[in-house]
C-alpha positions in Angstrom: -19.7 -32.1 -3.9 -18.4 -30.7 -7.2 -20.7 -30.6 -10.1 -17.8 -30.8 -12.6 -16.4 -34.3 -12.7 -14.4 -33.4 -15.8 -12.6 -30.5 -13.8 -12.2 -32.8 -10.9 -10.3 -35.2 -13.1 -8.2 -32.5 -14.4 -7.4 -31.3 -11.0 -6.5 -34.8 -9.9 -4.1 -35.1 -12.8 -2.6 -31.6 -12.1 -1.9 -32.4 -8.5 -0.1 -35.6 -9.6 2.3 -33.4 -11.6 0.8 -33.3 -15.0 1.7 -29.9 -16.2 -0.7 -30.0 -19.1 -3.5 -30.6 -16.8 -2.5 -27.7 -14.7 -2.6 -25.4 -17.7 -6.0 -26.9 -19.0 -7.6 -26.5 -15.5 -6.5 -22.9 -15.1 -7.8 -22.1 -18.6 -11.1 -23.6 -17.9 -11.6 -21.8 -14.7 -10.2 -18.4 -15.9 -13.5 -17.1 -17.2 -15.1 -17.5 -13.8 -12.2 -15.9 -12.0 -12.1 -13.0 -14.5 -15.8 -12.6 -14.0 -15.5 -12.4 -10.1 -12.4 -10.0 -10.2 -13.3 -7.6 -13.0 -16.1 -5.7 -11.0 -13.6 -5.3 -8.2 -11.2 -3.1 -10.2 -12.2 0.5 -9.3 -12.7 3.0 -12.0 -9.7 5.1 -10.7 -7.4 2.1 -11.5 -8.8 0.9 -14.8 -6.4 2.8 -16.9 -3.4 1.5 -15.1 -4.5 -2.1 -14.4 -5.2 -4.5 -17.2 -7.4 -7.6 -16.3 -5.3 -9.8 -18.8 -2.1 -8.9 -16.9 -3.8 -9.7 -13.6 -4.9 -13.0 -14.9 -1.5 -13.8 -16.2 0.2 -13.1 -12.9 -2.4 -15.2 -11.2 -1.8 -18.1 -13.6 1.9 -17.9 -12.7 1.2 -17.9 -9.0 -1.1 -20.8 -9.5 1.6 -22.8 -11.2 4.3 -21.9 -8.8 2.2 -22.5 -5.7 0.1 -25.5 -6.7 1.6 -27.6 -4.0 0.0 -25.3 -1.4 -3.4 -26.3 -2.5 -3.7 -29.3 -0.4 -7.4 -30.6 -0.5 -10.7 -30.1 -2.2 -12.4 -30.5 -5.4 -12.4 -28.1 -8.5 -14.8 -25.7 -6.8 -12.3 -25.3 -4.0 -9.5 -24.8 -6.5 -11.6 -22.1 -8.2 -11.9 -20.3 -4.7 -8.2 -20.6 -4.1 -7.3 -19.3 -7.6 -9.8 -16.4 -7.0 -8.1 -15.5 -3.8 -4.8 -15.4 -5.5 -6.2 -13.0 -8.0 -7.8 -10.9 -5.3 -4.3 -10.7 -3.5 -2.8 -9.5 -6.7 -5.4 -6.9 -7.2 -5.1 -5.7 -3.5 -1.2 -5.4 -3.8 -1.4 -3.5 -7.1 -4.0 -1.0 -5.6 -1.8 -0.5 -2.5 1.2 0.2 -4.5 -0.4 2.6 -6.8 -1.8 4.5 -3.8 1.5 4.4 -2.1 3.2 5.8 -5.2 1.0 9.0 -4.8 2.4 9.6 -1.4 5.9 7.9 -1.4 7.8 7.5 1.9 11.6 6.9 1.9 11.3 3.2 1.3 9.0 3.7 -1.7 11.4 6.1 -3.5 13.9 4.5 -5.9 16.8 6.6 -7.0 18.0 5.8 -10.5 21.4 7.4 -9.7 22.4 5.6 -6.6 25.1 3.0 -6.6 24.3 -0.7 -7.5 25.3 -1.7 -3.9 23.1 0.9 -2.3 20.2 -0.3 -4.6 20.8 -3.9 -3.3 21.0 -2.8 0.3 17.8 -0.8 -0.1 16.0 -3.9 -1.7 17.0 -5.9 1.5 15.5 -3.3 3.6 12.2 -3.3 1.6 12.1 -7.1 1.8 12.0 -6.8 5.7 14.2 -9.9 6.1 16.5 -8.3 8.6 16.4 -5.6 11.3 19.4 -3.9 9.9 20.2 -2.7 6.4 23.6 -4.1 5.1 26.1 -1.6 4.2 27.4 -0.8 0.7 30.7 -2.5 1.5 28.8 -5.6 2.6 26.7 -5.6 -0.5 29.9 -5.6 -2.6 30.9 -9.0 -0.9 29.2 -12.2 -0.2 25.9 -10.6 0.9 25.6 -9.1 -2.5 26.4 -12.3 -4.2 23.8 -14.2 -2.2 21.2 -11.7 -3.2 22.1 -11.7 -7.0 22.0 -15.5 -7.0 18.6 -15.5 -5.4 17.2 -13.0 -7.9 18.6 -15.1 -10.7 16.5 -18.1 -9.4 13.3 -16.1 -9.8 10.9 -16.7 -12.8 11.8 -14.5 -15.7 9.4 -11.5 -15.2 9.8 -11.6 -11.4 13.6 -11.3 -11.8 13.2 -8.5 -14.4 10.9 -6.4 -12.5 13.2 -6.4 -9.5 16.2 -5.6 -11.6 14.5 -2.7 -13.5 12.5 -1.2 -10.6 14.4 -2.0 -7.4 18.1 -2.1 -8.7 18.1 0.2 -11.8 15.5 2.6 -10.4 13.3 2.9 -13.4 9.9 4.3 -13.0 6.7 2.2 -13.1 5.8 3.6 -16.4 9.4 2.8 -17.8 9.3 -0.8 -16.3 5.7 -1.3 -17.8 7.2 -0.2 -21.2 10.1 -2.7 -21.0 7.8 -5.6 -19.8 5.1 -4.6 -22.4 2.5 -4.7 -19.5 0.3 -2.4 -17.7 1.6 -0.3 -14.7 -0.7 -2.4 -12.4 1.1 -5.5 -13.6 4.4 -4.0 -12.6 3.2 -3.7 -9.0 1.7 -7.1 -9.0 4.9 -8.7 -10.3 7.0 -6.8 -7.9 4.9 -7.9 -4.9 5.0 -11.5 -5.9 8.7 -11.3 -6.8 9.5 -10.0 -3.3 7.5 -12.8 -1.8 9.2 -15.3 -3.8 12.7 -13.8 -3.2 12.2 -13.9 0.5 11.3 -17.6 0.2 14.4 -18.4 -2.0 16.7 -16.5 0.6 15.2 -18.5 3.5 18.0 -19.1 6.1 20.4 -17.0 4.1 18.5 -13.9 5.1 20.2 -14.1 8.5 23.5 -13.4 6.7 22.3 -9.9 5.9 21.9 -9.1 9.6 25.5 -9.8 10.2 26.7 -8.0 7.1 25.5 -4.5 8.2 
């Protein structure tokens, strides 16, 4: 049983589609999520990962994925929100570690052709067994990808365009977005997740466009 009837009432309104209640609920629970997550940020990452950025990305994910919270009271919602924050932290740390020992898929070349960048993005997303050719990305395959990116929330679309397509460095993207480098990696991970969902069945088109 929850010991917060006020928060339970907010949750009920939030789940019924009241956006103001969603925001009020997240703001009310944020200090507890922050208190749970902050100690988990290792000393080696604190200069690159801002807790405020982590919370902002978590708020956005909560808002976008609210329908995936199917049952429970405000205590259960707090646990769900905390897991989203933990996943954001894990993805940021993994990406920062990978940057220290980049493999071919992690290297982004600012000088490559736009079609090559789009083909590389499809490869990184892992939505097909084969990478579409540059020629294919100039056609309908490229149009499908561009339209899907444009459906993303603002910062998700921007981080993909700046990092994956334009080949800017994490520090350059962070400066453009006015966020920490850690936030860039969190946003990119969530943007890739969201992009795969938007592409959905269209992803099969890339396999036949190689």
